[in-house]
N, C-alpha and C positions, 0 to 999 in steps of 0.2 A: 634862491629858487633855481638859478641857472645850474648850480652844482647838482641838485637833486634831479633835474630833467636829464642831465648828462648821465647820471648814475642809472636812472631808469632805462635810458636807451641802451646803456652798456649791458645791463641785466637782460634786457629783451634780446639783444644780439646773442648773448651767451646761451639763452634758452633756445633760440632758433637754431644755433649751431649744434647744440646738444641733441635737440630733437632730430635734426638732419642726420647726425651720426648714428643715432639709434635706428632711424627709419631706413638708412642705407644698409644697416646690419640685418634688418627684417627679411631681406631677400635670402639670407643664409640660415634662417631659423628652421628648426625641425618641422616637418609637415606630417600631420597625422594621416594614417591611411584612410580613415573615415571619420565623419562627424555626424551625429544624429541630432537633428534639430526639429522642433515643432514648426509646422507650416506657418509662415508669416513672421518668424522670429529670426530670419537670416541676418538682417541688418542689425538688430539689437544684440545678437550674439557675437558680432565681429570684434568688439573690444575685449570680450572675455576670451575669445579664441586667440587673439594676438597676445594677451597677457600670459595665457597658458603656454604658447609657443616660446615666448621670451623666457619664461621660468624653466621650461624644458632645456632651452639653450644654456641657461645658467648651470643646470645640473650636468649637462653634457660636456661643457667646456670649463666650468669653474670660474668664468669671467664674471665679476661682480656687476658689470654694467648691464648685463641682461636681467639680473635680479632687481637692480635698481629701477630698471625700466618697467618691470612687471609688477612690482609691489608698491603700495602706497608709501609716501614719504614717512608717515607716522606708524608704519608696520612694526610690531614688536613680536619676535618669536618667543613664545612662552613654553616651548617644548623643553621638557626636562630630560637632558641627555644622561644625567646621573642614573635615572631609573633604567635606561636602556643598557648602560654599561654593567649593571649588576648581573646580567644574564650570563 
């Protein structure tokens, strides 16, 4: 039991440091010129806006850490690039 508690603590620390690294990078994320929201949805929209800014940072920089922060861990890209290459 002692080993598993230590392991859980280690994983928790890793998660905290990873989140802190991504959070500190949020300061340099692209900022949209405007965002149109429905009245009363400002707080609900914040996680979506942050994910969009992180994904934009991924496309702007090519740094995978931004995509990893923006997308769900079980995300699967099902885009067929072969169709696009035929053009």
